N, C-alpha and C positions, 0 to 999 in steps of 0.2 A: 692163350698160349704164352704171351709175354709175362703174365703173372706167374705161371708155372716155372718159367726160366729164372725169374727173380727168386722164387722160393727154393729152387734147386741150388742156387748159389749161397743161400744162407748157412747151411751146415759147413760149407767150405770156408766161409768167412769166420765162423765160430772156431774152427780148427786152427786157422791162421792166427787169430787173435790170441787164443790160449797158448799156442806154440811160441809166439813172439814174446809173450809175457812170462813164459816158463812155468805155466800153471798146469801141472799134471793132474791125473785123476786122483792120485793120493792127496795132492794139495787141495783139490776141490773138496774132498771128503773132510779134510782137516778144517778148512775155512767154514764149511757148512756147520760142522759140529761146534766149532768155537763160537760162532755167532749164535747158534741155538742155545748153547749153554750160558751165554752172557746175559740172557734175559730172565734169569732165575730171580725169584722173589726172596730166596732164603740166604743170599750172600750178604752177610752183614757188612763186609768191607765195601761193597758197592754203595749201600745206603749211607755209609760214613763219608764216602767220596762225594755223594750228592750234597750232603749237609755242608761239608767243608768247602766245596766248590761254590755253593750258594752263598755261604758266609763271606768268603774272600771276595766274590764278585760284588756283593751288596756293599761291603765296606769300601771297596775300590771305587764304586760308583759315587757314593756319598762324599768320599774324600777327593774325588776328581783325580784319581791316580791311575793313569794308563798302565803302569808297570804292575800294579796289584791286579788289575782286571785281566791282564795277559796271563798272570799266574793262575787265575781261575779258569781261563780258557784251556790252558795246557792239561788240566785234569780231565776235562771233557768226558764225564761219565755217561752222558746221554747218547754218545755216538753209536754205542753198541745197539741200543733199542731202535734207533733210526735205520741203521744198516740192516737190522733184522726185518724191519718193515719192507725195505727194498728187496731183500732176499725172498721174503714170503710172497711178494707180488710177482717176482720173476719165476719162482718155482710153483706158484699156485698152492702154497702150503697154508691151509686154514689154521692148523694148530699153532704153527709158528707165528702167524699173523695175530691171533688172539693173545698169545703170550706177550708178544712185543707191544701190542696196544695197551694191555693192562699194565705192563711194566712202565711204559712211557707216561701213562696218565698218572700213576702213583708217584713217579719220579718228579714230574712237573708240579704236582700238587704239593709234594714235600718241599721242593725248592722255593716255590712261591710263598708257602706258609712261613718258612723259616725267614725269608726276606722280609715279610710283613712284620714278624715279631722283632727282628733286629731294628728295622726302621722306627717302629713305635717305641722301642727302648731308648734309641739315640736321643740326645737332648736337642738336636738340630735336624731340620728336614729341608735343606736348601737344594734348589734345583741346580745341578752342576752341568757343565758342558758335556761330560761323558753320558749323563742321563739324557739330555736333550738330543744328543747324536743318535740315540736309539729309539726315538719316538716318531720319526718320519722316514720310514724305509721307502725305497723307490725301486724301479726296475733294475738299477745297477746292483742292488743288494741281491736280487733274484739271480742275476747272471753270475755274481761271485759265488753264490751258494751252489749253482749248477756246476761250475768248474770245480769247486772244492769237493762236492759230493762225488764227482767222477774220479778225482785224484785219490780221495779217501778210500773208495771201493777198490781201485786198482792197487793201492798200497797195502790193503788188507789181504788181497788175494795173492800177490806176488811173494815169493820167498824173501825172507828178511835179508836183504843185501843193502846196496846203497840207497834204494828207494825208501827204506825205513825212516830216513831223515825227513821225509815229506809229511809224516804224521803230525808232528808239532805244528808245522805250517798250516795244515788243513784245520787243525783244532782252533788255531788263532783266526783263520780266515772266516770260518762259519760262525764262531762266537755263539754257541748255543746257550750257555748259562747266563751271561749278562742280560740278554733280552728278557729272560724269565724273571730275573731279579728286578728289572725295570718294572715289570708287571706287579711284582710285590711292592715295590716302592710306590707305584701309583695307587694301589689299593690302600696302603697305609696312609698315604696323603689324603685320599678321599675320606677315610674314616676319621682322621684326626684334624685335618686342616681345611681342605677345600674339595668338596665332592666333584665339582665340575672339572677342575684342572687335574685332579688325581686320576679320574676315570679316563681322561684324554691321554695321559701318560701311559696308563696301563694298556689302553687300546693300541697305542703305537708300539709299545714293547711286544705285545702279543702278536701283532701283525708281523713284526720282524722275525720272531721265533717261528711262527707258522710258515713264513716264507722259506726260512732255512730248512725246516722240517720237510716240506713238500719237495723242495728242489733236491735235497740230498737223497730222499727216498726215491725220487724219479731216476736220478743219475745212477744210484746204486742198482736199481732194477735193470737199467740199460746195460751196465757193465756185467752184471750177473747173467743176463740173457746172452750177451755176446760170448761169454765164457762157457755157456751151457753147463752151469754149475749143478743143475738138477738132472744130470745124466743118470742112466739106469743103475750103474754101480754105486753112485753116490746115494741114490734113493734107497737102495738096499741097505747100505751101511747106516743111514739115518734112521730107517725103520727099525733096525735091530737095536740101535741105541735108545730109541723112543720107547720101546717095549720095557726097558729097564729104568727109565727116568720117571721118578715119582710125579713131578709137576706135569710132565707131558701126559702121563696116564690120567691124572686128575682132570686136566683140561679136556682130554679125549672123552672122559665119562660125562662131562658137562655138555659137550657137543652132541654125544649120542642121545641125550635126553631130549634134544630138540627134534620136533617132528620132521623137519626137512634136513636132518643131519647128513644124509647121503649127498645132498646137493652142496653142502658146506665143506665136504672133505677137500674139494678143490675150489678155490675162490674164483669161479668163473673162467671163461676162456681167456687166452692171452690178449686178443683184441679188446675184450671187455675191460680187462685190467689196465691196459694202456690207455683206453679211452677215459676210464675213471680218473687216473692220475693226471692226464692231460687236461681234462675239464677242471680239476681242482687248481692246477697251475694257471689256467686261463682266468678263472674267477679271482684268484689271488692277484693276478696282474692288473685288475681294474683299479683298485685303490693305489697300487704301486705306480701305475702309469700317471694317475693324478698327482701323486707326490713328485714324480719325475718331472712333470710339467711345471710344478711350482719351483722345483730346484732349477730347471732350465730358465724360467723367467727371472729368478733371483740372480742367477749368474749373468744373464743378459743385462739386468738392471745395473749390476755392479760394473760390468764392462762399459756401459754407457756413462756411468758416474766417473769411472777412471778416465774415459776419453774427455769428459767435461773438465776434470781436474787437470789433465795434461794440457788441454787447450788454454784454460784460464792461466795456469802457471807459466806456460810458454809466452803468452801475450804480456804478462806482467814483467817477466824477467827481461824480455827484449826491449820493451818500450818504457817501463817505469822503474825497473829495479836499479838503474844506475844513473849517475849524474852525467852531464854532457862530457865531462873529462874522463869518463870511464870508471870512476870510483863508485863503490857500492853505496846505494842510497837506502835500500830497504830489502827485506826478505819476508816471505810469507811464512807465518808460524802456524796458522790454521786456515783451512779452506774447506767449505762444504756447500752443497747445493740442495735445494728442496723445491717442490712444486707447491705454490700457494696462490689461491685466487687466479688460477690460469696463468700464472707467471712463474718464470724460473728465477728463484731468488738465490743469488750468489752471495755468500757471506765470507768475506776475507778478513783475517786478522793479520796485520802486518806490523813489523817492528821497523821503524823508519827514523832516519836522522833528520828528515825534513818533511813536515806534514804535507799531504797532498791536498790540492785545492779542489773546489767543486768542478772547475773546468777539466781538470785531469781525471776526475772520477767519471765525468760524462764521456771523455775520450776513451777511457777503458771500456765503458759500456758499449760504445759504438764498435770498437774493435772486436769485442766478444760477440756482439750481435752478428757482425759480418763473418766471423770465424765459424759460428754455429749455424749460420743460415736462418736465424730467427728474427722476427721483427723487433725493433728497438723497444717498442712499448711492451713487449712480452718478457722483458728482462728487467729485474730489479737488483740493485747492488746495495749491500749493507757492508760498508767498509769500516772496520774497527782499527784505528791507528794507535799504536803504542809509541809515543815519542821517546827518543833517547838523546842524551847529551851529544852535541855535535859542535866541533870547533867552528865549522862554517856558519852554523846558525848563530853562535855567539858573536862572531866577528862581523856579521852582516849589518850594515847600516844603510838605512834608506834615507836618501836626501829629500829635502822638502820640495825640490824641483821635479823629482821623478814622480811618475804616476804611482800612487800607493797601491801595492798589490792587495789582492783579497787576503784578509788576515786568516791565518790558520786556525782551525778549531781549537778551543781550549780543552783542558783535561776534563772539565765538567761536561762539555758537549760530547766528547768522545765517550765518556761514561754513560751519558744519556742515550747515545746511539746504541750502545751495547745493551742497556736495560730495555730499550724499545724492542730489540730483537728477542729478549727474554719474554717480554709481555706478549709478543706475537706468538711465540711457541706455546706459552701456557694458556692463552685464550682458546687454542684449538685442542686442548687436552680433553680427552674423553675417558671418564672413569667407568669401571665395570659396575653394572647395576647390582644392588639398588643405590649405590653411592652417587651423590650429586655434588658437583663442584660448587662450593660456596665462595671461597676467596683464596687468594694466594698472596704471598709476600716474598719478594726477591731482594736480598741485601748483599751488597759487596762491601768489603772492608779490607784493610791491610792484613788483618789476621786471618779472615776467612774470605777467599777470593769470590765465591758465589755460594750463598745459602738460600735455599728456596723452602718456604713453609707453605704447605697446601692444606687448607681446611675443607672438609667435605661433610655432607649431611647424610647419615646412613644409620640404619638400625643395627648394623653389625660392622665389625672391623674389616678392612681390606685384608685378604689373606697375604701371607708372605710372598707367595709367587706373584700375585697381582701387583704388589708394591714393587717387587724387583723388576717386573716388566715395565712398569710406569717409569721408574727411575732410569732404566736403560733407555727408554724412548725419549725422555726429557734430555738426558745427556747427549743422545745421538742428534736430536734436533738442534740443540745449542752447540753441538760439536765441542762440548766442555766435559771431558771424562771425569774431572775431579769435583764437579758440582755436588754439593751436599743437599739432599732432598729429604725433607721430613713431612710426615702426614699427621694431621690432627683431626680426629673424628668428633663431630657434633652430633650427639645422639638425640633422637626425637623424645620429647617429654609429653606425657599424657596425664590428665587429672580428671577425676570425676567427683564433683562436689554434690553432696546429698543434702537436701533441704527437708525441713519439716513440712507436713501437709498444710497447704494454704498459706505458707510463709515464703517471703522473698528475702529474708535477712540471712546472711551467710553465717552458719554456725561457727563458733570460735575454734572448734577442733578441726575445721576444714580449711582454715587459712594457710596452714603449712603447705598444703598441696599447691595452692595458688602462688605462694611465695617462690616455691621451687621453679614453677613454670615461668613466672614473671621475671625472675632473675636471668633465666636462660634466654628469654626473648630480648631483654634489655641489653645483654652482652653481645647479641648477634643480630645486627640490624636487618639482615636478610631473611630473618624468620618472621613468620606471622602466626596468628592463632586461629585455628579452625574450631568453631564453637557450635554446639547443639544444645538447645534448652528445651526441656519438656515438663510435662505435668501429668499427674495421675488422673484417670477418668473420673474419680470421685471428687476432685477439687472443683471449687466454684470460681468463676471468673477466669482471668488470664494471668495467674501468678508466674507462668513461664516467662513472660515479657519482663516482669519485675526482677526475676532472678537473673536474667541476662544483663539487665541494666546494673544490678548490684555487683555482679562479677566484673563488668567493664569498669565501673566506678572504682572498685577496689584496686584493680590493676593499674588504672591510670593515676590514682592518688599515690600509691606506694611505689610503683615501679615505672611510672611515666610511659605507659604503653598507650600510644595514641589510638583514636578510633579507627584510623585507616589501616591498622595492622590486624584487623579481624576479618574473617570470612565466616559465613553462616552456611551450615549444611542444609540441604533441602529436606533430608529426613529429620524428623523431630522425635525426641525420646517420649516414652509413654509413662515415665516415672518422674517424681519430683527431683530431678537431677539436672546438672549442667555438665556436659562432657566437653573437655577441651584437649587439644593436642597441638604441638608445634609442627608446622609445615614450612617448606621453603617457598619464598615468594616467587610468583611467576613474573618474570621480567618481560617488559614490552619488547616488540620486535625491533624498535629503533633505540633500544637501550644502549648507552655508551658508558662503559665503566669509568669511574673516576680514578685517575692515576695520579699518585703522588710520587715525585722524584726528588731525591735529595742528592745533590752532586757530591757532597762530602761523604756521606755514608753509602751512597749508591743504592737507594731503596726504591723499589716499585711495589706498590700495594694496590690490590683490587678488592 
C-alpha cells in the first residue's frame, strides 16, 4: 500500500518539476528532436569541432596552458552524444541509444587518434602539471560530474533565458575533451618513449573520461525522467520525424535484422535501466575511492608536515633567532623534514650573524622533542649555517683569562655537513629497473651551487619521465630546487671470442672485441667480467681451460684487469668460444662507500 502511494505521487512530482522549469509539451518535443538530430554521422561541422577541440586541448596540455585547455572545453562537441545516452535510457529508446553509442565511439576514436598524431609530431613530450592533474581522478571528480550533468540537462531543457549562461560553466566543469587527449598523449608516449608510464597516463585519463561519461548520462537520465520527456504527444512527434530521417531508418533496418529485435525496441524496463547505470557508477567508484584515499593521505601528510614546520620555526624564532638584546641573530632560509632509519631528520638552513654551537644545537633538539612529544633519540638535526659579516663578531675579543668558548664551525665544516646530507639522500636513491646505481658525484662551487652527476648501469636509457621524477625526488629530499642533476649511462658490453679447433691462442682478429670490453671495465671499477669458456665435442683434451687462461692473461697484461674481477658461469659453452660480458659487482652487506670530500670545491664522490 505504501509503495502504491509513492508511485501515485510520482506523476504529480513530474508535473510540478516541469511547471517550475517552464518546460511545456512543445518544449519537450523540441528538446527530444534536437538531441536526436545532434547524433547524426553526416554533419561535417560536428567532426570538424571534434578535431579542432582535440587539437586545442592536446596543445594546451603539452604547453601546460590552462587558458588554452579551457578554450577546448568550451567547444564541448561530445556533450550532445552523452545527453542522448541519458535521454535514451530515460525514454527506453533503443534506436536513439544505438545512434548515440556509435556517434560517441567514433568521436572518441577520432579525438584520441588526432591527439596521438599531434604528440608524435611534436619535438618534445614532457609530462606537464595539466596532464598529471588528469591521471588520478577520485570520488570528487565523480561528484563534480554528477552536479554538472544535472545542470547541463536542465539548461538544455529550459527555454533559453538567463540559465543559458550555465552552459559554458558546465562544459568547463566536466571537461570531456582534455581527458581524451590525455589518453592520446599516454598512447603516444607508450609508443615512442616509455610503454609503462605512457599506458599508466592513458589509463588515468580514460578513467576520468569514463567517470564524466557515466555521471552525466545518469544525471541526464534522472532529469529527463522527472520532466517526463517521453510523454505520449512527444513520442508521436518523434515517431513521425523518425519515419523521414534517413539515419534512423537505416538504424531501424539493422535492428529489425536481429532475431530479438522486438525486445530491443525498448531497452528494458525502467528499474532495469536504473540498475544498469547505478551498477556502472558503483564499479567506477572503486578505483575512484582508492585515488580519493591516496589524496586524503597526501593532504594529511602535508598537514602534518606543515605542523612540523610551524613548530620548528616557532621554537627557533623564540629561542634562537635573536640575541639577548633583542637584535636579530639569524633567520631560517630552508626547512624540511624526512623519515630516515626510524628517525625524524630535521634539516635547517639558517643565515646567521653568529654561528651556533653544539650546545645550542642540542638545546634546539630537546625543545623540538618536547614540542612534538617524541623521544630525543628519535630526532636528528642537520643544521646548515651560512655565516654573514657581523660587527659584533668582528669586535668580539676573548681575553686569555676567560674560558675559551667552543670555536664555531669553519666554512669547510659547514660545507662538509651539507655534503653529508647530500650523500645520505643519494644513498637511498632507487632507480627504475633495469637501471642500477653505480656511483654519484656531488660538487658545489661558486659558479654552480650544487651539481650532481649520477652514473647507472643499464641496457637502455632512463626515459625522460623517469629522469624528471628522479630529479624532482632528489631536489625534494635535499630541499634544493635549483640543484642540477645529470645522468650518465654505462651500457653493458658483451664479447664472444671464437677460437680454432684444439687451439687456445687468441686469433688476432678477435682482440678488438677484448679491447673494447677491457677498456670499459678498466674505466669503471665497479664492473666485473662474467665469463664462460667452452669447447666443441670433437676437441681432444681440455682446451677450454687454456682459452680461459689466455683471455684473462691478455686482459690483465693490456688492461690491468685483476683476477678478482672475474666470475664464471655454471653453464659452459659447447663450441670453441669464450663468452664475456660486463656485470655490476655485488657489494657485500657491510660495504661502506668511500667518500671523498673537498672543502674548497665541495665534492662528494662515491
